[in-house]
C-alpha positions in Angstrom: 0.0 0.0 0.0 1.4 3.3 -1.1 -0.1 6.8 -1.3 -0.2 9.2 -4.2 -1.2 12.9 -4.3 -1.0 15.8 -6.6 -2.2 19.3 -7.6 -2.5 21.0 -11.0 -2.1 24.7 -10.3 0.3 27.5 -9.7 3.8 26.4 -8.8 4.1 28.4 -5.6 4.9 27.9 -1.9 1.1 27.7 -1.1 0.4 24.7 -3.3 3.7 23.1 -2.3 2.7 23.4 1.3 -0.7 22.0 0.5 0.9 19.0 -1.2 3.1 18.4 1.9 0.1 18.4 4.1 -1.5 15.8 1.8 1.6 13.6 1.9 1.8 13.9 5.7 -1.8 12.8 6.0 -0.9 9.5 4.3 2.3 8.6 6.1 0.6 5.4 7.3 0.3 4.3 3.6 4.1 4.6 3.0 6.4 4.7 5.9 9.5 3.7 4.0 10.1 6.9 2.0 8.4 9.9 0.6 9.0 12.3 -2.3 7.8 15.3 -4.2 8.2 16.5 -7.7 7.4 19.8 -9.5 7.1 20.3 -13.2 8.5 23.2 -15.2 6.0 26.1 -15.1 4.1 27.4 -18.2 3.8 31.0 -19.1 1.3 31.5 -16.2 3.5 29.9 -13.7 1.2 26.8 -13.6 2.1 23.1 -13.8 1.9 19.8 -11.9 3.0 19.0 -8.3 3.2 15.3 -7.5 3.7 13.6 -4.1 4.3 10.0 -3.0 4.4 7.9 0.1 6.3 4.7 -0.4 5.9 1.2 0.9 8.8 -0.7 -0.7 7.8 -4.1 -2.2 9.4 -4.8 -5.6 12.4 -2.7 -6.2 13.8 -1.8 -2.7 16.7 0.3 -4.1 16.7 4.1 -4.5 16.1 3.4 -8.3 12.5 2.5 -7.4 11.8 5.8 -5.6 8.9 8.0 -6.6 7.8 10.3 -8.0 9.7 8.7 -10.9 10.8 10.5 -14.0 11.5 8.5 -17.1 15.0 9.4 -18.4 14.0 8.8 -22.0 10.7 10.5 -22.3 10.7 12.9 -19.3 7.3 11.6 -18.1 6.8 11.8 -14.4 4.6 9.3 -12.5 3.2 8.5 -9.0 1.8 5.0 -8.8 0.0 3.0 -6.2 -0.5 -0.7 -6.9 1.1 -3.5 -8.8 1.3 -4.3 -12.6 1.2 -8.1 -12.8 2.4 -8.3 -16.4 5.2 -5.8 -16.2 7.7 -8.6 -16.8 6.2 -9.3 -20.2 6.0 -5.6 -21.0 9.6 -5.2 -20.0 10.8 -8.0 -22.2 8.8 -6.5 -25.1 10.4 -3.1 -24.6 13.9 -4.6 -24.2 13.4 -6.4 -27.5 12.9 -3.0 -29.0 16.2 -1.7 -27.5 14.9 -0.1 -24.3 17.0 -0.2 -21.1 16.0 0.2 -17.5 17.7 1.2 -14.3 15.0 -0.1 -11.9 13.9 -3.8 -11.6 10.4 -2.8 -10.6 7.1 -2.3 -12.4 6.9 1.5 -12.1 9.8 2.1 -14.5 8.2 -0.2 -17.1 4.8 1.4 -16.8 6.1 5.0 -17.2 8.2 4.0 -20.2 5.2 2.3 -21.8 3.0 5.4 -21.2 5.8 7.8 -22.4 6.3 5.9 -25.7 2.8 4.8 -26.5 0.5 7.4 -24.8 -2.8 6.9 -22.8 -3.9 4.0 -25.0 -1.2 1.9 -23.4 -3.2 1.9 -20.1 -5.2 -0.9 -21.7 -2.0 -3.0 -21.8 -1.7 -3.0 -18.0 -2.9 -5.9 -16.0 -3.1 -5.4 -12.3 -4.4 -3.2 -9.5 -3.4 0.4 -9.8 -4.1 4.1 -9.5 -1.6 6.5 -10.9 -1.0 10.0 -12.3 1.4 10.5 -15.2 2.6 14.0 -16.4 3.4 14.4 -20.0 6.0 17.2 -20.2 5.5 17.8 -24.0 1.8 17.9 -24.0 1.7 19.4 -20.5 -1.1 17.0 -19.7 -1.8 14.9 -16.6 -3.1 11.4 -17.1 -5.1 9.9 -14.2 -6.1 6.2 -14.3 -7.5 3.6 -12.1 -7.7 -0.2 -12.5 -10.9 -1.6 -14.1 -12.0 -3.4 -10.9 -11.6 -0.4 -8.7 -9.2 -2.1 -6.3 -6.9 0.9 -5.7 -8.6 4.2 -4.6 -8.3 7.6 -6.2 -10.1 10.7 -4.9 -10.5 13.8 -7.0 -11.3 17.5 -6.4 -11.9 20.1 -9.1 -12.0 23.8 -8.4 -15.0 25.7 -9.8 -13.5 29.0 -8.8 -12.0 30.8 -11.8 -9.8 32.8 -9.5 -8.3 29.9 -7.6 -4.6 29.0 -7.9 -5.4 25.3 -8.6 -7.7 23.4 -10.9 -7.4 19.7 -9.9 -6.2 17.9 -6.8 -6.1 14.1 -6.3 -5.1 11.7 -3.6 -5.3 8.0 -2.5 -7.4 9.1 0.5 -10.1 11.5 1.3 -8.3 12.7 4.4 -5.4 13.9 2.2 -7.7 16.1 0.1 -9.2 17.6 3.3 -5.7 18.1 4.8 -4.6 20.1 1.7 -6.7 23.1 2.8 -7.7 23.7 -0.8 -11.3 22.7 -0.5 -12.3 24.8 2.5 -15.4 22.8 3.3 -16.5 21.1 6.5 -18.1 18.1 4.9 -17.8 16.5 1.4 -21.0 14.6 1.7 -24.2 15.1 3.6 -26.4 12.3 4.9 -29.1 12.7 2.2 -26.5 12.3 -0.5 -25.0 9.3 1.3 -28.3 7.6 1.5 -28.9 8.1 -2.2 -25.6 6.6 -3.2 -24.7 4.1 -0.6 -25.8 1.2 -2.8 -23.2 2.2 -5.4 -20.3 1.6 -3.0 -18.8 4.9 -3.9 -18.4 8.3 -2.3 -21.5 10.5 -3.0 -21.4 13.7 -5.0 -21.3 17.2 -3.4 -23.8 18.2 -0.9 -25.2 21.7 -0.5 -22.3 22.6 1.7 -19.9 22.3 -1.2 -20.1 25.5 -3.2 -16.8 26.1 -4.9 -15.5 22.7 -5.8 -16.6 19.2 -6.9 -15.1 16.1 -5.5 -15.7 12.3 -5.5 -14.4 8.8 -5.8 -13.3 8.0 -9.3 -15.1 5.0 -10.8 -13.4 1.7 -11.7 -11.6 2.0 -15.0 -11.3 5.7 -14.6 -9.2 7.5 -17.2 -8.9 11.2 -17.6 -6.7 14.0 -19.0 -6.1 17.4 -17.6 
């Protein structure tokens, strides 16, 4: 069990501090290591901030640390889960001349996504939730396994003057800890009763005025 978090927004100290609070709220998910990564800013000073809490399982070396940046494509990823067929994918890429520093599945996954784009998500067999930043397109890919085993919570700002547009995390408590949402509750009891049979977090209640948030559905795939 690892923890991922991130923000699309202004690359400033406020959002960096928000990401640190999100990471601190998930220390129980990854006691072995933690890391943060910030993209290059665009002309507005906006970009991606990614955070990770690590529970070392496959590659125990520093080469398996996250956020991981692929040395070939420059794609950056934070990933929670396990790719069962990464060995097959690695051999396929090595047959094409690719080389890897890490022995784990994260390096293989980010290389596949960097070379073949979002369509390569369909190649992955496993349980996963991840965010992958494409530096050329300046686009964040968010994906979750088809069975919904690994969690992924999202928040989207509806305030045009806000310094962030999207935030995500492995746990709801991390989004709340960010301080970005500024709401007391994400879901009121009436909304819970309407949606409890769907085994997912309900949509926003009347208390939520300036943002939308929820639990991404299984097989979730989105670009920002």
